[in-house]
C-alpha positions as a printed NumPy array, in Angstrom:
array([[ -0.046,   0.107,   0.013],
       [  1.375,   3.331,  -0.953],
       [  0.221,   6.685,   0.275],
       [  0.844,   9.511,  -2.176],
       [ -0.743,  12.908,  -3.174],
       [ -3.053,  12.332,  -6.052],
       [ -4.79 ,  14.222,  -8.616],
       [ -8.35 ,  13.102,  -9.336],
       [-10.52 ,  13.258, -12.22 ],
       [-14.299,  15.003, -11.796],
       [-17.186,  12.399, -11.759],
       [-17.844,  10.877, -15.036],
       [-20.944,  12.411, -17.031],
       [-22.762,   9.038, -17.804],
       [-24.811,   9.137, -14.735],
       [-27.918,  10.96 , -16.175],
       [-27.817,   8.695, -19.123],
       [-27.935,   5.778, -16.668],
       [-30.709,   7.285, -14.847],
       [-32.788,   7.503, -18.123],
       [-32.092,   3.964, -18.779],
       [-33.07 ,   2.899, -15.614],
       [-36.192,   4.922, -15.459],
       [-37.047,   3.42 , -18.955],
       [-36.382,  -0.25 , -17.883],
       [-38.62 ,   0.381, -14.952],
       [-41.338,   1.662, -17.042],
       [-40.974,  -1.429, -19.426],
       [-41.084,  -3.75 , -16.475],
       [-44.378,  -2.075, -15.208],
       [-46.07 ,  -2.366, -18.512],
       [-44.854,  -5.933, -18.871],
       [-46.28 ,  -6.972, -15.473],
       [-49.279,  -4.788, -15.167],
       [-51.55 ,  -7.854, -15.637],
       [-49.825,  -9.739, -13.004],
       [-50.241,  -7.551, -10.053],
       [-46.591,  -7.472,  -9.307],
       [-43.312,  -5.517, -10.435],
       [-40.5  ,  -7.645, -11.113],
       [-37.434,  -6.208,  -9.527],
       [-34.449,  -8.391, -10.347],
       [-32.427,  -6.902,  -7.63 ],
       [-34.835,  -7.624,  -5.12 ],
       [-34.059, -10.445,  -2.729],
       [-37.133, -13.082,  -2.752],
       [-35.66 , -16.049,  -0.651],
       [-38.006, -15.815,   2.191],
       [-35.205, -14.733,   4.673],
       [-32.965, -11.77 ,   5.563],
       [-29.905, -13.679,   5.403],
       [-28.777, -12.559,   1.802],
       [-27.924,  -9.369,  -0.233],
       [-26.282,  -8.648,  -3.544],
       [-22.724,  -7.858,  -4.522],
       [-21.734,  -5.868,  -7.543],
       [-18.726,  -6.359,  -9.866],
       [-15.897,  -4.066,  -9.637],
       [-17.236,  -2.14 ,  -6.864],
       [-17.026,  -5.013,  -4.284],
       [-13.748,  -6.475,  -5.812],
       [-11.82 ,  -3.451,  -4.981],
       [-10.23 ,  -2.191,  -1.67 ],
       [-12.402,   0.938,  -0.618],
       [-11.85 ,   1.065,   3.318],
       [ -8.946,   1.899,   5.512],
       [ -7.172,  -1.076,   6.886],
       [ -5.071,   0.36 ,   9.816],
       [ -5.893,   3.301,  11.883],
       [ -8.507,   5.452,  10.226],
       [ -7.568,   8.632,  12.021],
       [ -4.72 ,  10.794,  10.671],
       [ -3.041,  14.175,  11.905],
       [ -0.929,  14.763,   9.108],
       [ -1.997,  16.553,   5.732],
       [  0.399,  14.073,   3.922],
       [ -1.716,  11.098,   5.147],
       [ -5.091,  12.638,   3.892],
       [ -4.872,  10.833,   0.576],
       [ -4.072,   7.024,   0.107],
       [ -3.556,   5.446,  -3.319],
       [ -3.838,   1.729,  -3.954],
       [ -2.765,   0.086,  -7.211],
       [ -3.257,  -3.551,  -8.115],
       [ -4.841,  -5.919, -10.85 ],
       [ -8.434,  -6.861, -11.147],
       [ -9.341,  -9.797, -13.624],
       [ -6.026,  -9.144, -15.539],
       [ -6.634,  -5.321, -15.677],
       [ -4.751,  -2.647, -13.556],
       [ -6.751,  -0.7  , -11.13 ],
       [ -6.209,   2.301,  -9.061],
       [ -8.23 ,   3.354,  -5.968],
       [ -7.748,   6.79 ,  -4.157],
       [ -9.457,   7.23 ,  -0.889],
       [ -9.411,  10.86 ,   0.812],
       [-10.077,  11.355,   4.422],
       [-12.483,  13.844,   5.728],
       [-11.366,  16.722,   8.014],
       [-13.594,  16.564,  11.184],
       [-13.617,  18.028,  14.527],
       [-13.746,  15.613,  17.372],
       [-13.348,  15.185,  21.147],
       [ -9.979,  14.722,  22.666],
       [ -9.973,  11.728,  24.964],
       [ -7.303,  10.688,  27.536],
       [ -7.503,   6.981,  28.193],
       [-10.962,   6.698,  26.925],
       [-12.328,   9.68 ,  28.814],
       [-13.404,  13.186,  27.137],
       [-11.296,  16.118,  28.283],
       [-13.765,  18.755,  27.12 ],
       [-11.473,  19.883,  24.303],
       [-11.429,  19.053,  20.57 ],
       [ -9.239,  18.651,  17.796],
       [ -9.211,  18.686,  13.891],
       [ -8.296,  15.288,  12.41 ],
       [ -8.593,  13.378,   9.101],
       [-10.957,  10.33 ,   9.281],
       [-11.059,   7.497,   6.432],
       [-13.974,   5.365,   6.013],
       [-13.042,   1.955,   8.162],
       [-14.7  ,  -0.982,   9.367],
       [-17.598,   0.882,  11.181],
       [-18.571,   2.536,   7.827],
       [-18.171,  -0.592,   5.918],
       [-20.751,  -2.199,   8.114],
       [-23.173,   0.915,   7.83 ],
       [-22.801,   0.872,   4.001],
       [-23.22 ,  -2.891,   3.887],
       [-26.493,  -2.526,   5.921],
       [-27.757,   0.154,   3.76 ],
       [-27.378,  -1.906,   0.745],
       [-29.123,  -4.786,   2.386],
       [-31.914,  -2.476,   2.842],
       [-31.886,  -1.671,  -0.972],
       [-32.71 ,  -5.407,  -1.623],
       [-35.798,  -5.001,   0.301],
       [-39.292,  -4.209,  -1.33 ],
       [-40.373,  -0.522,  -0.925],
       [-37.264,   0.681,   0.187],
       [-35.153,   1.139,  -3.194],
       [-35.622,   3.668,  -5.821],
       [-33.69 ,   2.074,  -8.811],
       [-33.769,   5.298, -10.987],
       [-32.094,   7.428,  -8.303],
       [-30.124,   4.235,  -6.918],
       [-31.303,   5.44 ,  -3.58 ],
       [-32.397,   3.745,  -0.308],
       [-34.933,   4.885,   2.242],
       [-34.262,   3.991,   5.963],
       [-34.671,   5.567,   9.604],
       [-31.575,   5.565,  11.96 ],
       [-33.803,   3.33 ,  14.251],
       [-34.184,   0.657,  11.641],
       [-30.52 ,   0.968,  10.652],
       [-29.4  ,   0.732,  14.295],
       [-31.598,  -2.266,  14.749],
       [-30.384,  -4.137,  11.591],
       [-26.827,  -3.673,  12.503],
       [-27.452,  -4.902,  16.122],
       [-28.997,  -7.825,  14.688],
       [-25.821,  -8.977,  12.981],
       [-23.705,  -8.227,  15.772],
       [-22.635,  -4.495,  15.449],
       [-23.915,  -2.17 ,  18.329],
       [-23.545,   1.585,  17.563],
       [-25.164,   4.594,  19.194],
       [-27.011,   7.032,  17.147],
       [-24.165,   9.695,  17.134],
       [-21.706,   6.98 ,  16.086],
       [-24.077,   6.11 ,  13.121],
       [-24.47 ,   9.809,  12.253],
       [-20.716,  10.161,  11.991],
       [-20.149,   7.034,  10.027],
       [-22.834,   8.27 ,   7.622],
       [-21.431,  11.609,   7.434],
       [-17.922,  10.197,   6.589],
       [-19.48 ,   8.025,   3.979],
       [-21.217,  11.08 ,   2.434],
       [-18.051,  13.227,   2.514],
       [-15.162,  10.878,   1.794],
       [-13.957,  10.98 ,  -1.687],
       [-13.47 ,   7.795,  -3.502],
       [-11.713,   7.477,  -7.214],
       [-11.844,   4.035,  -8.988],
       [ -9.979,   3.587, -12.195],
       [ -9.972,   0.443, -14.037],
       [-11.65 ,  -1.33 , -16.87 ],
       [-14.67 ,  -3.523, -16.907],
       [-14.835,  -7.115, -18.284],
       [-16.289,  -5.858, -21.651],
       [-13.4  ,  -3.196, -21.92 ],
       [-15.487,  -0.198, -20.645],
       [-13.248,   2.157, -19.008],
       [-14.147,   2.978, -15.632],
       [-12.876,   6.484, -14.284],
       [-15.338,   7.708, -11.341],
       [-14.83 ,  10.084,  -8.662],
       [-17.551,  10.205,  -6.147],
       [-18.528,   9.839,  -2.278],
       [-19.32 ,   6.597,  -1.18 ],
       [-22.851,   8.147,  -0.584],
       [-23.087,  10.956,  -3.14 ],
       [-26.412,  12.141,  -1.437],
       [-27.397,  11.972,   2.122],
       [-30.062,  13.475,   4.202],
       [-31.145,  12.405,   7.727],
       [-34.732,  13.02 ,   9.12 ],
       [-36.716,  11.91 ,  12.123],
       [-40.243,  12.26 ,  13.457],
       [-38.873,  12.249,  17.027],
       [-38.906,  15.584,  18.428],
       [-35.91 ,  14.657,  20.669],
       [-33.695,  13.991,  17.658],
       [-31.286,  15.909,  16.174],
       [-32.633,  15.422,  12.797],
       [-36.437,  16.066,  13.687],
       [-38.608,  17.42 ,  10.998],
       [-41.851,  19.088,  11.273],
       [-44.628,  17.214,   9.374],
       [-47.809,  18.946,  10.45 ],
       [-48.344,  20.663,   6.957],
       [-47.614,  17.407,   5.061],
       [-50.485,  14.945,   4.078],
       [-51.036,  11.736,   6.099],
       [-50.34 ,   9.576,   3.069],
       [-46.81 ,  11.238,   2.826],
       [-45.736,  11.718,   6.419],
       [-44.238,   8.164,   6.463],
       [-41.691,   8.756,   3.657],
       [-41.167,  12.605,   4.689],
       [-39.643,  11.492,   7.962],
       [-37.296,   8.809,   6.503],
       [-33.713,   9.328,   5.836],
       [-32.464,   8.663,   2.274],
       [-29.005,   7.861,   0.881],
       [-27.771,   7.622,  -2.727],
       [-25.423,   4.74 ,  -3.041],
       [-22.299,   4.74 ,  -5.165],
       [-22.483,   5.049,  -9.032],
       [-20.645,   1.69 ,  -9.51 ],
       [-23.578,   0.077,  -7.599],
       [-26.078,   1.78 ,  -9.982],
       [-24.001,   0.56 , -12.854],
       [-23.838,  -2.936, -11.668],
       [-27.549,  -2.931, -11.182],
       [-28.215,  -1.408, -14.718],
       [-26.009,  -4.053, -16.358],
       [-27.419,  -7.008, -14.234],
       [-23.811,  -7.564, -13.124],
       [-24.534,  -8.281,  -9.453],
       [-24.3  , -11.63 ,  -7.531],
       [-26.072, -13.306,  -4.363],
       [-24.159, -13.408,  -1.257],
       [-24.71 , -14.409,   2.351],
       [-25.009, -11.121,   4.098],
       [-25.579, -12.149,   7.643],
       [-22.388, -14.282,   7.305],
       [-20.415, -11.35 ,   5.841],
       [-21.478,  -9.175,   8.788],
       [-20.49 , -11.611,  11.674],
       [-16.985, -11.958,  10.165],
       [-14.585, -10.213,  12.362],
       [-11.436, -10.692,  10.285],
       [-11.18 ,  -8.133,   7.414],
       [ -9.362, -10.328,   5.085],
       [-12.127, -13.084,   5.704],
       [-14.537, -10.471,   4.605],
       [-12.666,  -9.844,   1.541],
       [-12.266, -13.637,   0.449],
       [-15.918, -14.283,   1.279],
       [-16.741, -11.614,  -1.256],
       [-14.377, -12.917,  -3.757],
       [-15.434, -16.37 ,  -3.376],
       [-19.204, -15.332,  -3.756],
       [-18.493, -13.195,  -7.021],
       [-15.95 , -15.647,  -8.515],
       [-16.524, -19.285,  -7.594],
       [-19.446, -19.885, -10.16 ],
       [-18.826, -23.761, -10.191],
       [-18.372, -24.129,  -6.486],
       [-18.429, -27.776,  -5.455],
       [-16.255, -30.297,  -3.66 ],
       [-15.112, -31.375,  -7.172],
       [-14.086, -27.994,  -8.175],
       [-11.889, -26.345,  -5.61 ],
       [-11.197, -22.475,  -5.631],
       [ -7.42 , -21.694,  -6.104],
       [ -5.668, -18.451,  -5.412],
       [ -2.094, -17.182,  -4.615],
       [ -1.267, -15.571,  -1.413],
       [  0.919, -12.912,  -3.041],
       [ -1.614, -11.78 ,  -5.767],
       [ -4.442, -11.827,  -3.1  ],
       [ -2.752,  -9.701,  -0.508],
       [ -1.301,  -7.324,  -3.127],
       [ -5.017,  -6.375,  -4.109],
       [ -5.939,  -5.553,  -0.665],
       [ -5.733,  -2.439,   1.611],
       [ -3.387,  -4.47 ,   3.966],
       [ -0.981,  -5.247,   1.193],
       [  1.903,  -7.515,   1.653],
       [  4.292,  -7.274,   4.72 ],
       [  8.039,  -7.598,   4.895],
       [  7.884, -11.261,   6.101],
       [  6.224, -13.937,   4.254],
       [  5.475, -15.964,   7.416],
       [  3.521, -13.15 ,   8.743],
       [  1.317, -12.917,   5.631],
       [  1.065, -16.802,   5.543],
       [ -0.31 , -16.745,   9.215],
       [ -2.665, -13.862,   8.432],
       [ -4.279, -15.713,   5.407],
       [ -4.632, -18.795,   7.509],
       [ -6.477, -17.012,  10.34 ],
       [ -8.741, -15.625,   7.653],
       [ -9.435, -19.084,   6.055],
       [ -9.795, -20.533,   9.384],
       [-12.792, -18.211,  10.381],
       [-14.395, -18.998,   6.99 ],
       [-14.386, -22.596,   7.855],
       [-15.801, -21.539,  11.386],
       [-18.684, -19.696,   9.784],
       [-19.44 , -22.56 ,   7.325],
       [-18.465, -20.935,   3.912],
       [-15.599, -23.482,   3.613],
       [-15.092, -27.01 ,   4.679],
       [-11.527, -26.97 ,   4.39 ],
       [ -8.182, -25.532,   2.765],
       [ -4.684, -26.438,   1.947],
       [ -1.713, -24.513,   0.926],
       [  1.18 , -25.392,  -1.199],
       [  4.637, -23.37 ,  -0.664],
       [  6.257, -22.064,  -3.807],
       [  9.856, -22.323,  -2.524],
       [ 12.792, -19.809,  -3.033],
       [ 15.283, -20.762,  -5.81 ],
       [ 18.157, -20.743,  -3.267],
       [ 17.833, -20.93 ,   0.493],
       [ 14.959, -21.601,   2.731],
       [ 11.521, -20.339,   3.06 ],
       [  8.862, -19.803,   0.419],
       [  8.151, -16.812,  -1.907],
       [  4.529, -17.46 ,  -2.501],
       [  1.862, -19.966,  -1.577],
       [ -1.117, -21.546,  -3.649],
       [ -4.224, -22.148,  -1.73 ],
       [ -7.044, -24.535,  -2.534],
       [-10.32 , -24.262,  -0.727],
       [-13.442, -26.414,  -0.689],
       [-16.93 , -25.199,  -0.043],
       [-19.613, -26.347,   2.296],
       [-23.056, -27.487,   1.211],
       [-24.34 , -24.418,   2.596],
       [-22.362, -22.271,   0.422],
       [-22.92 , -24.281,  -2.686],
       [-26.592, -23.906,  -2.299],
       [-26.117, -20.288,  -2.197],
       [-24.414, -20.181,  -5.43 ],
       [-27.006, -22.371,  -7.047],
       [-29.652, -19.982,  -5.996],
       [-27.669, -17.331,  -7.428],
       [-27.608, -19.119, -10.766],
       [-31.435, -19.577, -10.639],
       [-31.942, -15.871, -10.116],
       [-29.531, -14.885, -12.551],
       [-31.462, -16.979, -15.191],
       [-34.918, -15.633, -14.023],
       [-33.506, -12.069, -14.475],
       [-32.499, -12.772, -18.156],
       [-35.695, -14.182, -18.804],
       [-37.658, -11.563, -17.264],
       [-35.672,  -8.492, -19.017],
       [-35.616, -10.292, -22.283],
       [-39.46 , -10.739, -22.424]])
């Protein structure tokens, strides 16, 4: 991982065209299903449980959150640049920290003083974004044309708590504020050769509202009709443009959301996403193989100076995936140094559980249904 100043490009101008295309497709689906009494939404999860959500290509395959300390106090550390390779194509990710005034604490206790620091989106912000994206797969919450999701802070806090993450309302507000203000630049090429060069916030648009008079986000609704009061007091967030692009192209895959949110190891979360998106023929007869050096090089963690340390880190991540019933087992084969002792790399081979294979099969079924519905 390299930290360098970077000049970023303005957001791409294709968003307006994408919105028009999505509005047109939405109208076509409404016309095509008017006699069936139900609107087909291919992005919506309809598996009768709350355990699944969707991943989109490119966005979910790239490192987008800070690995080490997300708080910086030096201007030279306000920008982080990561370079790697995705599906044979080079990528560049540039993250910019947000300047915020925060309380000064000594040994965990407030001093009454404040200081200005730079804050990167970290593990908390990753969980908050993942929960918002889960909401986007639920009926009635998602506006596909805007790629926006409606929610309340109460619902967001409750959802996160249900998967093992407890935050105060102030912590949620700060996390959402960081996601709405932190800049993310992604430069690469899609599988079809389409050039990707997007600079955007994680949440390009965010507003917080509440009907609770004691809330910082209280909004007066007395002049709003009863039919509109519910939506008027909901928060709204627009998701990243690459999520919109993935939905528009139908380039998204099912994954086990609740398992992802339970994972405490960051490398395990990254591997879980990679396996969910890329292991299309998952079965005991078709193990998934990857190289340690290539895998770690494409993460925000990067490679350390010592191969034994990297080897241990990957093994710990894989062990958690076995514990969470994503994998049934794994093995590694060292690639020896030409001279001397030790290895310069490891080749891993992992095997899936029946639970993981069932999810992949469900994803294939949804993909076929999506293609049939949109081609009708």
